[in-house]
N, C-alpha and C positions, 0 to 999 in steps of 0.2 A: 518457635517456628510453627507456622500453620502448614502442615503437610498437605492438607486438602487444597489449599491455595497453590502450593508448589506443584501438585499434580496437575491442576488446571493450567498453570503456566507451562508445564511440560507439553501438554496437548497443544496449547497455542503456539509454543515454540516450534513444534513439528509442522503445524500449518504454515507458519511464517517461513520455515526452511523449504517447504514444498513449493510455495507460491511466490515468495519474495515480497509478500504483502507486509506492510509495516505493522509491528506488533500493537501499536497504540490503537489501531482500528478494531482490534479484538480484545486486547487486555483491559483497556479502560472500561468498556461497557460490561465486561464480565465482573470486574471488581465492584461496579456500581450495582448491577442487577442481581448478582448471585451471592456476593459476599458482604453486602451491606456497607461497603466502604463509601464514605462521602465523596461526592464528585471532585472537589478540590484535592482531597488526599489521593484519590485514584489517579487523577491526571499527574500529580506531582510524583507519586511513587513510580508510575510507569516511565516518566521522563528520566528520573534518576537512574532507573535500571537500564534504560536504553543508552544513557550516556556511558555506561560501563561496557555494554555489549557492542555497540556499533564500531568502535575503533578496530576491533579484531577483524571484522569483515572488510573494513576499509583498507587495512594493510594488505590483505590478499589481493584486492583489486588494483591497488597501486603497484604492487610487484608484477601483476599480470599486464600492466600497461593499458587497462580498460577504463581510465579516468581522464576526462577532459578537464584539466586544471583551469583552463581559461574560462570555462563555464562555471566551474566551482567558485572561482573568485567573484564573479558577478552575482551569483546566487547568494553567496555568504554576505556580500556587502548589503544586500537587501534583507536577508533572513535573520542574521544574528541580532541586530538591534530590535527588529520587530518581534522576535521570539520572546525577548525579555519584556517588551511592551505588552505582549499578550498576557503575561503574568500580571503586569500592573493593571491591565483592563479587568482581569478576573477579580482582583482585589478591590478595584474601584467600584465594582458592582455591590460590594458590601458582604455581609455574612448572614448565615442562617438560610431560611427557605428560599429567599429571593435569589441568592447566588447559586444555590443548588439547582434551582429550576433553570436559571439562565445558562449555566454550564451544560446541563443535560440537553437543553434545546440546541445549543451550539454544537454539542457532540453529535446529536441526532442528525442535524443537517450535514455535518461533515461526513458522517457514515453513509448517508444517502448519496452524496457526491462520490465517495470512495467506491460504493457498489456500482454506481453508474460508470465510474472510471474503468472498472474491470471490463464492462461491456465495450466501452470505447476502445480500450487497449486490444481486445480480441478482434474487433472490427477492423482496426487499423492494420493488424497483422494479416487479416484475410485480404484486405485491399492490396497490401504490399505483395502478397503471394500472387495475386492476380496480375499485378503489374509486371512482376518478375517472369511469370509464365508467358505473358503476351509480348515480352520484349520491350515494354514501356518503362522499365526500370533499368538503370545503368548497372553494369557489373560491379560487384563490391570491389573496392580498391584493395591492393595488397597491404597497404599500411592503414593508418587511421583515416576515417572519412574526411574529405575536405569540406568543412562546415564553416560558414561565415558567422561569427559570433554576433548576436544582436543584443548589445549591452542593456539598453533600456527595457525591452520586454523581459529579458532574463532577470534583471534586477527586480522588476515588478512581480514576477513569479516568486522569486525568493522572499520578497517583502510580504506578500499575501500568504504564502505558505508558512512563513515564520510566525505570523500573527495567529493563524489557525492552530499551529502546533503549540504555541505558548498557552493558548486558551484551552485547548481540548486534548492535546497530545497526539492528535490524528493528523496525518498529512506528510510527514517526513518520508515515508516509504510508499505512499499511495497517491496523494493529490499532486505532489510536485512532479513525480515521474510522468504522470499523465500529461501535465502541462508541457513538460519537456518533449514528449513524443509529438505533441501537436506543433510545437514551435520548431523542433529540429527533427523532421521525419526521416532524414537520411542517416541519423545516428544508428549504429548497431545496438541490438538489445543489450549486449554485455556492457557497452559503454554507457547506455542510459542507466542501467542498474548501478554500475561502478561510480559514475558521476553523482547520481542521486545519493548513494550511500555515503560518499566522502563529504559532500556538502552538508549532509544531515548531522555529521559529528559536531561541528561548532554550533549549528542551529540548536540541537537537542541539549548540548552542554550549556548554552546560554539560557535556555528555558529552565533547565534543571537548577542552575545557580539561583535564578530568580525564585523558584519555589523553595529551595533550601534556605534562602535569606528570610523568606516569610514564614518558614517553619511548617509548610503544608505537608511535606513528605512524611510518611510513616515508615521508619527504617525497618520495622518488622515485616511490613508488607513488601517493601523493596527487596529485602533479603530473600523472602520466599519466591519472589518473581525471578530473581537471579538464579537461585538453586534449581528451579524447574525449567526456565526458558533457555538457558545456555545449552544444556545437553539436548533439549528438545529441538532447538534450531539445528544442531549438528546432525541429529538423527533424520530430521526432515530433509536436510540437504542431501543426505545419502539416499533417501527414498525417492527424491525428486527425479532420479534417472530411471526409476522402475515403474512409477505410477503415471497414469495419464493426467497431464497438467490441466487440460481443458475441463475435465470432470471436477477436479479439485477447485478450480476457480469458480465454477458454477455454484458448487456447494458453499463456497466462501461468500459469494454474492448474496445468497439467501440468508446466511448467518448475519451478515452486515445489515441487510435490509430489515430483518426481524428485530435486531438490536436497536436500529434507528427508530423503528415504529414504536417500540416500547418506551424508548427514551423521550420520544415526542408526545407521549401520553395516549397512544392508540390503545383501545381495548383489545383484549385477547381475541375476541370474535372478529373485529375488524382486521387485526393482524393476520389471522388465519385466512380470511377471505382474500386479502391482497396477495398473500403468498401463494394461495391456491390458484388464483387467476394468473399470476406470473408463471407458475409451474405449467399451466395449461397452454399459455400463449407463447412462452419463450421459445419452445422447440420449433413450432411452425414458423415463427418470425425469423429465427436464425436460418432455417432451411430456405426460406425465400431469399434471404440475403446471400446465402451461398449460391443459389441458382442465378441470382442477378449478376454475380461475378463469374459465372461460367463453371462453377464447381457442382458435382453431384450433391443432392440434398443431404445425404448421409456420408460422413467421413469414411465409413467402411466401404462404401461403393467406390469412393475415390481411390482407396488403397487397392481394391480389387482391380480397378481399371489400370492402375499403374503396374500391378503385377502382370496383368495380361499383356500390356504393352511391352514390358521387359521380356516376357516369354516369347513374344513374336519376333524379337530382334534376332537375326541369324548370328550364330556364334562363329 
């Protein structure tokens, strides 16, 4: 048992529990960049570990009634076969340096999309708050939201997501949920998370079976991932009610982008320059977006205004 790897998995599990972000977006690049695990073995081991972990959370959401099974059905019709096909595509690329580079490139692109997805997710929430404040958003229904299922677009999301997951292990908890938010903007956050988590179980299981058949997974690596990530995810879920999620998501976006740049072959200097530029520009851009939607530039000012308004209401 590699306890250093288990400790890293513990930290990543905490981040996943805090943010709801899929573990593949963090675990796989950590295995490749810091522990010297080959890209195919890293993808395989992470998928096998995820196949063991995800059903637990799925049961919780099913019991809570936060799963749209009609969406799950169409997503799985598309994702389950393509997830297995993603494994076949990876093996069709061959072995050795060529397949390593191809998977690293695919993983890097997937991480860039995942990092961008965090921004899109935050912006959509900001826009939804503005609509709710201005009365342009209908009141939430007492029961499940009335959503018309769009079978073909949903199936396409599942198919593309499954292919990416099978090839890179990234997407079951990040890329697909962003696509669902864009396609079904009226779904509540809890139902988005629950639906995405439940559909990811057969998706990840299909990809994991493919990797086990081809013998890519390293059981020692998988065991260390399970030992660390399961308690980590539990601790992260407990902490999620105490720490500011916005700050955590921003830090996660930087980690994802840094990993993506290194996987795509960027030099350390170029990586630092890009991250520094993003650090300088991200704050002002987000402030401008908040102002454009009628919010104070800083959240602290928004809270202060809300408190003053509450204090001015006669008792």
